[in-house]
N, C-alpha and C positions, 0 to 999 in steps of 0.2 A: 434514488436510495432511502427507502424509509426508515422509519428510527430501529425497529425490528432487524432492518436489514444492517445496520450501521452497528449494533448491537450485537451482530453475529458475524461482524465482517472479521476475519483471520489477525491477529496482531503480531503471529512469531512464527517461524518456519525450522523446518530441519530439511537436510537431504539424506536420504537412504538410499542404501545399493543392499541387493542380496551377497552374501559371503560365495555363496556357489551359483555360478552363470546360470544353472538349470533351473534355480529358483526365479528367475526374472518372470516369467507369468504366473508363477504360482504367488509372487508377491502382488502384482497387479491386480490379481484375484482378489485376495484378502484384503486391497487397500480399497479396492471397488466396495466388495460389501461393508466394510466398516462406514464408508462415506454411505452408504444407504441408512444405515442404524444411526448415524451422527452427522444433519447435514451442515454442521460447523467446520466440519473436517474439508480441506481443500488438497485435492490431489493436481499437482502439475509433471509436468515430464522436464528432469533437470539439466543443463548444458553438458553433463558427461554422459557419456554412452553407459547405459544401463543405471544412470541414476534416476533416482523420483523425490520431488520437494513437497512434503506434507507441512500444512499450514492449518493452525490450530487457535486457540481464543487463550493458550498460555503454558510455560514453561510443562505445569505437570498435566496437562491435557495432552501433549506431545509423548511425555515419557508413558501416560497410559496407552497410548495410539500402541508406539513402538513394540511396548509390553506383551500386548494382545496379538501383534504379530509372529511373537516368539511361541506364547503361550499356546493359541488358538490354533493356530495353521503349523507351527513348528519350522519356522522360518526365521534362519540365524540373520540380523542383519546389522553393517555398519552404518552409525548415525554422526552425520554431522555436527559442527558445532552450533548450536541454535543461532537464530538472524532475525532482529526486530524488524516488522513491516513499516515502514515509514510510508508517509503521502504525504501531497501538496497538494497548497491550494493558494488562492488568490485573496487581496486583500483592497483591491479598488477596482473600479470599472476603467476599462479602456478599452480601445480595437486597433485593427488592423489591417493591412490589406495583403491576399497573396495572390501570386501569378506566376502560371506555369506555361510558359511559351518554349515550343519547341518544334522546330523545322529541320525533317529530316528529305529522302529522296522522293518518299512518297507524300503524304497528306501528313501534314502537322499535328501539333497540339495545343489548344489555347484552354485555358480557364482563366477567370479574374473573379475574387470577390471580396467583399468588404468585411469582416467579422466584429462584434463588440461583444466583451465579457461582462458579466456582473457579478460579486461576491454571491454565493449563499448563504442562508444560516448552516449551521456545523448537523451533518447529519440529512441534508436535502438532495445530496446527490448532484445528479445531471441533469440537466434542462434544456432543450434547442427551440428555439424560435424562427419563425423564417416569417420577413419584414419585405420582402421582395415585393412588388406593383410590377408592374407593364412587361414582364416578362423578361428583364434585364438578365435573369438566369433560370431560365426555363423552369418549368415542374420536373421534369425527369432527373436536373442535375442539384437539387435541393437534398434531397437524402442524400447523394453521394458526399456533400460538403458535411454531413450530419456523419455520417461512417467517417471521412478523413479528420474529423475533429478527436470521435471516440479513440478512434487508433492513437491520435496524437497525446491523448491525456494518457494514453498507459504507460509512457517514457515519462510524464513531465520536461519541466522546462529547468529543474535546478539539478537534481544528482540522478533522476532517473526512476523515482517513483512516482505510482500514478497520483494524478489530482482526483480531486472528489469537490466536491460544493459548488459548484458555477452553472451560468448559464450562460451560454450561448446564442448568439442572435445574428442570423443572416442578412444584414439591410441595404447591401449593395454589391454591384458587380458588373460584368457583362459576359460575354459570350461570341465566338465565332462561328457562323453558320454552315461550314466545313468542316471547321478543324475541333470544334467543342467537341467534349467526350465525356463519360462519368469517371473515369480513372482522372484525366485530367483535373474534373472538378475535386476529387478525393484529395489528391495531390495539392490542391492550391486552399484548399479549406486548411488542411494541415500546418501547411505553413503561414495563412493568418493567424492560426489558433495560438501555433508558438512564438512569433511576434508579438501578439498580443499579450500572453499570457508572461512574456518575460517583462513585459513594463506594468504591469497589473500590480505591481508588491508579492511575488511569488513568497510563500514561505512554507518550510517544511514540518509536517504536524507526526508529532510521536504518541505514541499510545502509552498512556498512563495507570495506575492498576490501583484500586481501593487494597489497601493492607490492613488485616488485624491482628494482632497482636496478644496472644495472653500469658503474662509473664509474672515471677513474683515480685513481687515491690522491690526485692535488693538489684535485681535485673532492670526495673525500668528506666533508670536514667542511663544506662549503657545503651539500652535498645533506641530509645528516642536519640542519644547522640549518631548512632550506626544509621540511623533512621534519616537525619539529617545530613552525613554524610554522604549519604546516596539521592544527595537534591529531593528529599522526601518533606514534605509537610503534615505535621501535626495537623489534625482532623478534630480529635477529642481522645479524651480520659473517660474510663468508668471503672470507679473502684469496688472492688470486692474483696472478700474476706480474705488476706495475705496474698491480693494479686491485682494487676491492672491489665485491662483492656486497652489497647492503644490500637486508634483507627489513625490511621496516615495516607497519603496519595505520595507516589511515587513512579515517575517515568518508568517504564519497564525494562527498558534497557542497563538499568543500574539495581533490578533486582533479579539476574541472573543466578540462578543457584542460591538464592539467600537462604531456604529455610535448612540447610546443609550450614550456613553461616551462623545463622542465628542459632542453631543447635548448640553451636562450638562456644559461642559468648555467653550463654548461658547454661553452661555446663549441663546442656540436654534440659534443661526446667521450663522453656519457654515454647510456645505452637503458636502457629500463623497459618491464616488462610490469605488467599491472592484471588483478587477477582478484576476482570476490566474495567474502567471506569467511563473513561472516552480519549479523544484525543487532543491533545494541546498544541500550541505551538512550540516549536524543539527552540530552544535557545541558544543562541551562537552558532547559529545558520546562516549561510551567505546569503543574499539577496540581489538579484539583477533588477535591472528597470533600463530606461532609454527612451529616447525621444525621436527614433528615425519612423518615418512617414508611412514604410511596410517591407515588406521585401519579395524579391523577384530574383527567380532562378528557374534552374531546367529540373532539378529532384531537390528534395526535402534533404535536409541535415539525418545523420542517422542518430539516434539516442544515444546515449553514453550507458555504456555497460555496468552491471552492477557488480558487486564485491563477489570475490569464493565464499567456499567454507574449509574450514578445517576440520580434518577428519577426526574422530572420534569411533567406540565401538560400544555395542550393546552387549553387554555380557548378561549370561544367564545370572 
């Protein structure tokens, strides 16, 4: 992932559904149009029938998208509660092996790989390297290993979040002349990746936002105290005539609904702007590890399911 891609990665999402079933296709067309206009918007099918997930760069960004669906396309929609998009990554180099062995009445399946994981700098994305020699893993099976790893990265190893900023190296393995195939190596690659990632000091990453608040001087202390209570860090202050400009960094999860709250605590006299800054390690997140040499099984473990969405409505 390049730096530009890192900056355009969605950080928050909402689930939407049309109030009228007849508007399902119209909603999909409207969202397709908006996505073409704004490449930072991501659209995905939700887990519930008729539900669509919209991902964007901030709470205001999603509000604008939903409002445009109603204003420009005349589609009434119900909107779920915002969900922050967390990621996962690793913090140390580690390695593991994965074996997929199955014997049925017909031809069996066999795949064996050894994978090394290395952490990369934030924003680097995913890299894959092949260090196999002597065709112990034939060339036609190398790319399936890569695909299996990428598929496993989508669900992570901590809480089901996508993994980023790591390098996977296929450095050893074995095959069977008759029983090896691409699917078996995809599964073995996925298994080796998950085992290695669990032992690589995985961490959860959360999006943090840059907040700028312009407030009368009399409310400056109140604003700074409130930002601190939201795990915000004051980055700087600028003195203006009768007002203060406060710059801070805070987790997006703590800033949902902040503009309305700011309006309330400053009697409507302060204003704010907010934009994505970067991903940082989320505090108080569990880490997993271990020293097991590898994992052998007939099928990979299923990823953990994500949390649901609360229902809400977008009214005129």
